[in-house]
C-alpha positions as CSV (number, residue, x, y, z in Angstrom):
1,M,9.9,-16.6,4.6
2,S,11.7,-14.9,7.5
3,T,9.0,-14.4,10.1
4,S,8.7,-17.2,12.6
5,L,5.5,-18.2,14.3
6,P,6.1,-21.6,16.0
7,P,4.0,-23.4,18.6
8,K,7.3,-23.6,20.5
9,T,9.0,-20.2,20.4
10,P,12.3,-20.6,18.5
11,V,15.5,-20.6,20.3
12,A,17.9,-17.9,19.4
13,S,21.1,-16.5,20.8
14,A,21.3,-13.6,23.2
15,A,19.0,-10.8,22.3
16,P,20.3,-7.3,21.5
17,A,20.6,-4.7,24.1
18,P,19.4,-1.1,23.5
19,A,21.5,1.0,21.2
20,P,21.4,4.8,21.1
21,S,19.8,6.6,18.1
22,E,22.3,7.5,15.4
23,S,22.6,10.7,13.4
24,A,23.8,11.0,9.8
25,P,27.6,10.9,9.5
26,G,29.2,14.3,9.8
27,S,26.1,16.0,11.2
28,P,25.6,16.9,14.9
29,Q,23.0,15.0,16.8
30,S,19.9,17.1,17.2
31,T,18.1,17.4,20.4
32,S,15.0,15.7,19.0
33,S,17.0,12.6,18.1
34,R,18.4,12.1,21.6
35,P,16.9,9.3,23.7
36,D,14.2,10.6,26.0
37,R,12.5,9.0,28.9
38,L,9.6,7.6,26.8
39,S,12.0,6.1,24.3
40,T,14.1,4.6,27.0
41,V,11.1,3.0,28.8
42,A,9.6,1.8,25.5
43,L,13.0,0.3,24.5
44,V,13.3,-1.6,27.8
45,V,9.8,-3.0,27.4
46,F,10.5,-3.9,23.8
47,T,13.7,-5.8,24.5
48,G,12.3,-7.3,27.6
49,L,9.3,-8.8,25.8
50,Y,11.4,-10.0,22.9
51,V,14.0,-11.6,25.1
52,A,11.5,-13.2,27.4
53,F,9.3,-14.8,24.7
54,F,11.8,-15.6,22.0
55,P,15.4,-16.3,23.1
56,L,14.5,-17.4,26.7
57,N,11.2,-19.0,25.6
58,L,9.5,-18.3,28.9
59,G,6.1,-18.5,27.2
60,R,6.2,-22.3,27.5
61,Y,6.0,-22.0,31.3
62,L,3.3,-19.3,31.2
63,I,1.1,-20.1,28.3
64,P,-0.7,-23.4,27.3
65,A,0.7,-24.9,24.1
66,S,-2.7,-24.5,22.4
67,A,-2.6,-20.8,23.0
68,A,1.0,-20.3,21.8
69,P,0.2,-19.4,18.1
70,A,-2.4,-16.7,19.1
71,T,0.0,-15.4,21.8
72,T,2.7,-15.0,19.2
73,I,0.4,-13.1,16.9
74,W,-0.5,-10.7,19.7
75,L,3.2,-10.4,20.7
76,Y,4.2,-9.2,17.2
77,I,1.4,-6.6,17.3
78,A,2.5,-5.4,20.8
79,L,6.2,-5.4,19.8
80,F,5.6,-3.5,16.7
81,A,3.7,-0.8,18.6
82,V,6.2,-0.5,21.4
83,G,9.1,-0.7,19.0
84,C,7.8,2.2,16.9
85,V,7.6,4.3,20.1
86,A,11.1,3.2,21.2
87,L,12.7,3.9,17.8
88,R,10.6,6.8,16.7
89,H,13.5,9.2,16.4
90,P,15.7,7.0,14.1
91,L,12.5,6.0,12.2
92,T,11.6,9.6,11.7
93,R,15.1,10.4,10.5
94,A,14.9,7.5,8.1
95,A,11.6,8.6,6.7
96,R,12.9,12.1,6.1
97,Q,15.9,10.8,4.2
98,I,13.6,8.8,1.9
99,A,11.3,11.7,1.4
100,A,14.2,14.0,0.5
101,R,15.4,11.6,-2.2
102,K,12.4,9.7,-3.5
103,R,13.8,8.5,-6.8
104,R,17.0,7.4,-5.1
105,A,14.9,5.5,-2.5
106,V,13.0,3.6,-5.1
107,L,16.2,2.7,-6.9
108,T,17.7,1.6,-3.6
109,L,14.7,-0.6,-2.9
110,I,14.9,-2.2,-6.3
111,V,18.6,-2.9,-6.3
112,G,18.6,-3.9,-2.6
113,G,15.7,-6.3,-3.2
114,I,17.4,-8.0,-6.1
115,A,20.7,-8.2,-4.2
116,A,19.0,-9.7,-1.1
117,L,17.1,-12.2,-3.3
118,A,20.4,-13.2,-4.9
119,I,22.1,-13.7,-1.6
120,E,19.1,-15.7,-0.3
121,I,19.3,-17.9,-3.3
122,V,23.0,-18.6,-2.6
123,G,22.0,-19.6,0.9
124,A,19.2,-21.9,-0.4
125,L,21.6,-23.6,-2.9
126,A,24.2,-24.1,-0.1
127,S,21.5,-25.5,2.2
128,S,20.2,-27.9,-0.4
129,A,23.7,-29.1,-1.3
130,L,24.7,-29.7,2.3
131,L,21.4,-31.4,3.1
132,D,22.0,-33.8,0.1
133,L,25.6,-34.3,1.2
134,T,24.6,-35.3,4.8
135,G,21.7,-37.5,3.6
136,L,19.1,-35.2,5.0
137,S,17.6,-34.2,1.7
138,G,13.9,-33.5,1.9
139,A,14.0,-32.5,5.6
140,T,11.6,-29.6,6.3
141,L,12.5,-26.8,8.6
142,Q,10.2,-27.0,11.6
143,N,9.7,-23.2,11.6
144,D,8.4,-23.3,8.1
145,S,6.0,-26.1,9.0
146,N,4.8,-24.2,12.0
147,V,4.2,-21.1,9.9
148,G,2.2,-23.3,7.4
149,S,0.1,-24.6,10.3
150,A,-0.5,-21.1,11.6
151,M,-1.8,-20.1,8.2
152,Q,-4.6,-22.6,8.6
153,M,-5.5,-21.3,12.0
154,F,-6.1,-17.6,11.4
155,P,-7.9,-15.5,8.8
156,P,-5.8,-14.7,5.8
157,I,-5.8,-10.9,6.5
158,V,-4.3,-11.6,10.0
159,I,-1.5,-13.6,8.5
160,V,-0.8,-11.0,5.8
161,V,-0.8,-8.1,8.2
162,V,1.0,-9.6,11.2
163,L,3.4,-12.1,9.6
164,G,3.7,-10.2,6.3
165,I,4.3,-6.7,7.6
166,L,4.5,-6.3,11.4
167,G,6.7,-9.4,12.1
168,P,9.4,-8.5,9.6
169,V,9.5,-4.9,10.9
170,V,10.0,-6.2,14.5
171,E,12.7,-8.5,13.4
172,E,14.5,-5.7,11.6
173,M,14.3,-3.5,14.7
174,V,15.9,-6.2,16.7
175,F,18.5,-7.7,14.4
176,R,19.5,-4.6,12.4
177,Q,18.8,-1.5,14.4
178,L,19.6,-2.8,17.9
179,L,21.9,-5.8,17.4
180,I,24.2,-4.3,14.8
181,G,24.4,-1.1,16.8
182,L,25.3,-3.1,20.0
183,I,27.9,-5.3,18.4
184,G,29.3,-2.4,16.5
185,R,30.3,-0.8,19.7
186,F,32.9,-3.5,20.4
187,A,33.7,-4.9,16.9
188,P,34.0,-3.8,13.3
189,T,30.8,-3.2,11.4
190,W,31.3,-6.3,9.2
191,V,31.5,-8.5,12.3
192,A,28.3,-6.9,13.6
193,V,26.5,-7.7,10.3
194,V,27.7,-11.3,10.1
195,V,26.9,-12.0,13.7
196,S,23.5,-10.5,13.5
197,S,22.8,-12.6,10.4
198,I,23.8,-15.8,12.1
199,L,21.6,-15.0,15.1
200,F,18.8,-14.1,12.7
201,G,19.1,-17.5,11.1
202,A,19.2,-19.1,14.6
203,L,15.9,-17.4,15.4
204,H,14.2,-19.8,12.9
205,M,15.7,-22.9,14.4
206,N,13.4,-25.1,16.5
207,S,16.2,-27.3,17.8
208,P,20.0,-27.7,17.4
209,A,19.5,-30.7,15.0
210,L,21.8,-30.7,11.9
211,S,18.8,-30.6,9.6
212,E,17.6,-27.4,11.4
213,V,21.1,-25.8,11.3
214,L,21.4,-26.4,7.5
215,G,17.8,-25.6,6.9
216,V,18.1,-22.0,8.3
217,L,21.0,-21.1,5.9
218,P,18.6,-19.3,3.5
219,H,17.3,-17.2,6.5
220,A,20.8,-16.4,7.6
221,F,21.9,-15.4,4.1
222,F,18.8,-13.3,3.8
223,G,19.7,-11.6,7.1
224,L,23.1,-10.9,5.7
225,G,21.6,-9.1,2.7
226,M,19.4,-7.1,5.0
227,G,22.4,-6.2,7.2
228,L,24.5,-5.1,4.3
229,L,21.6,-3.0,3.0
230,Y,21.1,-1.4,6.4
231,V,24.7,-0.3,6.8
232,R,25.0,0.8,3.2
233,T,22.0,3.1,3.5
234,D,23.4,5.1,6.4
235,R,21.6,2.7,8.8
236,N,18.2,3.5,7.4
237,L,15.9,0.8,8.9
238,L,13.1,1.5,6.5
239,Y,15.0,-0.1,3.6
240,P,15.6,-3.6,5.0
241,A,12.2,-3.5,6.8
242,S,10.4,-2.8,3.5
243,I,12.2,-5.5,1.6
244,H,11.8,-8.0,4.4
245,S,8.0,-7.3,4.4
246,L,7.8,-7.6,0.6
247,N,9.7,-10.9,0.9
248,N,7.1,-12.3,3.3
249,L,4.1,-10.7,1.6
250,S,5.1,-12.5,-1.6
251,A,4.3,-15.8,0.2
252,F,1.3,-14.7,2.2
253,L,-0.6,-12.4,-0.3
254,P,-1.9,-15.4,-2.4
255,L,-3.9,-16.3,0.7
256,L,-6.2,-13.3,0.0
257,L,-6.7,-14.4,-3.6
258,R,-8.1,-17.8,-2.7
């Protein structure tokens, strides 16, 4: 699972700054895709909320620990809504690309999903081997434990919708759309993809303990797969967002069947 819902908001590296909307290579940027005042304001609110409550973890000073899980649920809902407004132009462009080539889109999702799963498995094997090597075998990633606890606190439909769909989309907005775009201004694309993947893994760390560093490797490798898919599909956010959501839903949907 790649969506985090900890009682203590996870520590991550610096959050992404706003990046401008991008057009398809070789085509002029249309007036409708240029950032407008509403998009700019929404993007400031989106990044401000995310930075304040995740990397900076200011929620611990403002919100009682008992209310932290519920606050995180509402944060994901708010971030999803504001993010859709902030990134509505690139999201509209992405939807039009998919609608224009539906069969190719389905094939891309299938191949991309298999590739992402394979990359995540490599990360899981590396994590397991390193945990064994360091004598930390059996250590549980705190984020995964926190998500498990949250699953007992809220109705299954809330977990499925928020952590299975909205949360992954928000994370893709931050780590793919914004962060890769930001880093790509100053470094090669491959550097942007790798760095965003590392920071995505760090999002799921609860502390700098070695068991946590090694335990988030599957998340970081999954982020790498999503980053590669993002740049290989002309930076179409809907592809990694869809696969990320499907990845989480595969874990949460059984809740509805109980």
